[in-house]
C-alpha positions in Angstrom: 66.8 -0.2 -6.4 70.1 -2.0 -5.9 71.4 -0.5 -9.2 70.4 3.0 -8.2 72.0 2.5 -4.8 75.2 1.3 -6.4 75.2 4.4 -8.5 75.2 6.6 -5.4 71.5 7.4 -5.1 70.0 7.6 -1.6 67.3 4.9 -1.5 64.5 5.2 1.2 61.7 2.7 1.5 58.4 3.1 3.2 57.7 -0.7 3.1 58.8 -2.7 6.1 59.3 -5.8 3.9 61.9 -4.2 1.7 65.3 -5.9 1.9 67.9 -3.8 3.8 70.5 -4.6 1.1 68.4 -2.7 -1.5 67.8 0.4 0.6 69.8 2.9 2.6 66.9 3.1 5.1 63.5 1.7 5.7 60.8 3.8 7.4 57.8 2.0 8.8 55.1 1.5 11.4 54.5 -2.2 12.2 51.1 -2.9 10.6 50.7 -6.3 12.2 51.2 -4.8 15.6 48.7 -2.1 14.7 46.1 -4.7 13.7 46.8 -6.6 16.9 46.3 -3.5 19.0 43.0 -3.0 17.3 42.0 -6.6 18.0 42.9 -6.2 21.7 40.9 -3.0 21.9 37.9 -4.8 20.4 38.2 -7.7 22.8 38.5 -5.4 25.7 35.4 -3.4 24.6 33.4 -6.5 24.2 34.5 -7.8 27.6 33.4 -4.6 29.2 30.1 -4.8 27.4 29.5 -8.4 28.7 30.3 -7.2 32.3 27.9 -4.2 31.9 25.1 -6.6 30.7 25.8 -9.2 33.4 26.9 -11.8 30.9 29.4 -14.5 32.0 30.8 -15.0 28.6 32.3 -12.6 26.1 30.9 -12.7 22.5 30.9 -10.4 19.6 30.7 -10.3 15.8 33.3 -8.2 14.0 33.3 -6.7 10.5 36.6 -5.7 8.9 36.6 -3.1 6.2 40.1 -3.1 4.7 41.6 -0.9 1.9 42.3 -3.5 -0.7 43.0 -7.3 -0.8 46.4 -6.7 -2.4 47.8 -4.2 0.1 50.6 -5.7 2.2 49.7 -3.3 5.0 46.1 -4.4 5.0 47.2 -8.0 5.0 49.5 -7.4 8.0 46.8 -5.6 9.9 44.3 -8.4 9.2 46.9 -10.9 10.5 47.4 -9.0 13.7 43.6 -8.5 14.2 42.9 -12.2 13.9 45.8 -13.1 16.3 44.2 -10.8 18.9 40.6 -12.0 18.4 41.8 -15.6 18.7 42.4 -15.0 22.4 38.7 -14.8 23.0 36.8 -17.6 21.3 33.4 -15.9 21.5 34.7 -12.9 19.4 34.6 -13.8 15.8 35.4 -12.0 12.5 32.2 -12.6 10.5 32.9 -10.4 7.4 36.1 -9.0 5.8 35.7 -6.9 2.6 37.8 -4.4 0.6 36.6 -0.9 0.2 39.3 0.4 -2.2 39.7 3.3 0.3 36.4 4.7 -1.1 33.4 5.9 0.8 31.0 4.8 -1.8 32.5 1.3 -1.9 32.4 1.3 1.9 28.7 2.0 1.9 28.2 -1.0 -0.5 30.4 -3.3 1.7 28.5 -2.2 4.8 25.1 -3.0 3.2 26.5 -6.3 2.0 27.7 -7.1 5.5 24.4 -6.2 7.0 22.4 -8.3 4.4 24.6 -11.3 4.9 25.4 -11.2 8.6 22.1 -9.6 9.9 23.9 -8.1 12.9 27.4 -7.3 14.2 28.9 -5.5 17.1 32.1 -4.0 15.8 33.5 -2.4 12.6 37.2 -2.2 12.2 38.1 0.1 9.4 41.6 0.4 7.8 41.4 4.2 7.7 39.3 6.9 9.3 37.5 7.9 6.1 36.2 4.3 5.8 35.3 4.4 9.5 33.2 7.6 9.0 31.5 6.2 5.9 30.6 3.1 7.8 29.3 5.1 10.8 27.1 7.1 8.5 25.8 3.9 7.0 25.1 2.5 10.5 23.2 5.7 11.4 21.1 5.3 8.3 20.4 1.6 9.1 19.4 2.5 12.7 22.1 0.5 14.3 24.8 3.0 15.1 24.3 3.0 18.9 24.9 -0.8 18.9 28.1 -0.8 16.9 31.6 0.0 18.2 33.6 1.6 15.3 37.4 1.7 15.2 39.3 3.6 12.5 43.0 4.0 11.6 45.3 7.0 11.0 44.2 9.4 13.8 45.2 12.6 12.0 44.0 16.1 12.6 42.3 18.2 10.0 38.8 18.7 8.5 37.0 15.5 7.9 39.8 13.3 9.4 40.0 11.0 12.4 40.5 13.5 15.3 37.5 15.6 14.2 35.4 12.4 13.9 36.3 11.4 17.4 35.5 14.9 18.8 32.1 14.7 17.0 31.5 11.1 18.3 31.2 9.8 14.8 33.6 7.0 15.5 34.6 5.5 18.9 38.4 5.0 18.5 41.2 5.3 16.1 44.9 4.3 15.9 47.4 7.0 15.0 50.1 6.2 12.5 52.3 9.0 11.2 53.1 10.3 7.8 56.4 8.5 7.1 57.4 11.0 4.3 58.1 13.8 6.8 61.0 11.9 8.3 62.0 10.7 4.9 62.3 14.3 3.7 64.4 15.2 6.8 66.8 12.4 5.9 67.0 13.7 2.3 67.8 17.2 3.6 70.4 15.9 6.0 72.0 13.9 3.3 72.1 16.9 0.9 73.7 19.0 3.6 76.2 16.3 4.6 77.0 13.7 2.0 78.8 11.6 4.6 75.6 11.2 6.7 74.4 7.7 6.8 70.8 7.0 7.9 70.0 4.1 10.2 69.0 0.9 8.4 65.5 1.0 9.9 63.3 3.7 11.5 60.2 2.2 13.3 57.4 4.7 14.2 55.2 4.2 17.2 51.4 3.9 16.8 48.9 5.1 19.4 45.3 4.4 20.4 43.2 7.6 20.5 39.7 7.7 22.0 37.4 10.6 22.9 38.6 10.3 26.4 42.3 10.8 25.5 41.9 13.8 23.1 42.8 16.3 25.9 46.0 14.3 26.6 46.8 14.3 22.9 46.3 18.1 22.8 48.7 18.6 25.7 51.3 16.0 24.9 51.1 15.6 21.1 51.7 12.6 19.0 54.6 10.2 19.6 57.9 11.7 18.4 59.4 10.4 15.2 62.5 8.3 15.5 65.8 10.3 15.8 67.9 10.6 12.7 
């Protein structure tokens, strides 16, 4: 990348870990923060469940279904999730497995988790497709009503997270934007004005979405992308 940059090419990275010296700009959503927000949501939901059941202590068993073991974004989300869960000793991560972003593998990992763990209270999925596949598996296993399912991406469109929330297939998701949209705007601006220099880093905001906030989302829209 450094050679290409030295040759005058515009270098944009979508990886927060990329060195600034190798890129003209880095576009990212903080994946560790995203995982931490998910963990805080999970602890909050289990705390409310304990209150509703008249329990004096908060407890819960969490299953994490990530994309892959090798993905830096999945590793960062897992790190944030565990940091948030550590605040409540009774809430423990009992199973963490890769799905390779695949519904079929998700079904296999769900069945594996159920066989090994016997029961759990929460599924945290690293995208909404995984979350929906896990929800379908939970329905088939007869445990859906007892499991809180959290996805990731929060995008509109057929079969995606917003539709899954409206249909109550999943319980929550975290929106993270397509980074390439702003990347393309930067490219267009650079082509129109070769003297334009993008900012070194563009951090996108993530957002919790639940069935109860869908109307607000429709009125206000997603968080705006960072300004050029």
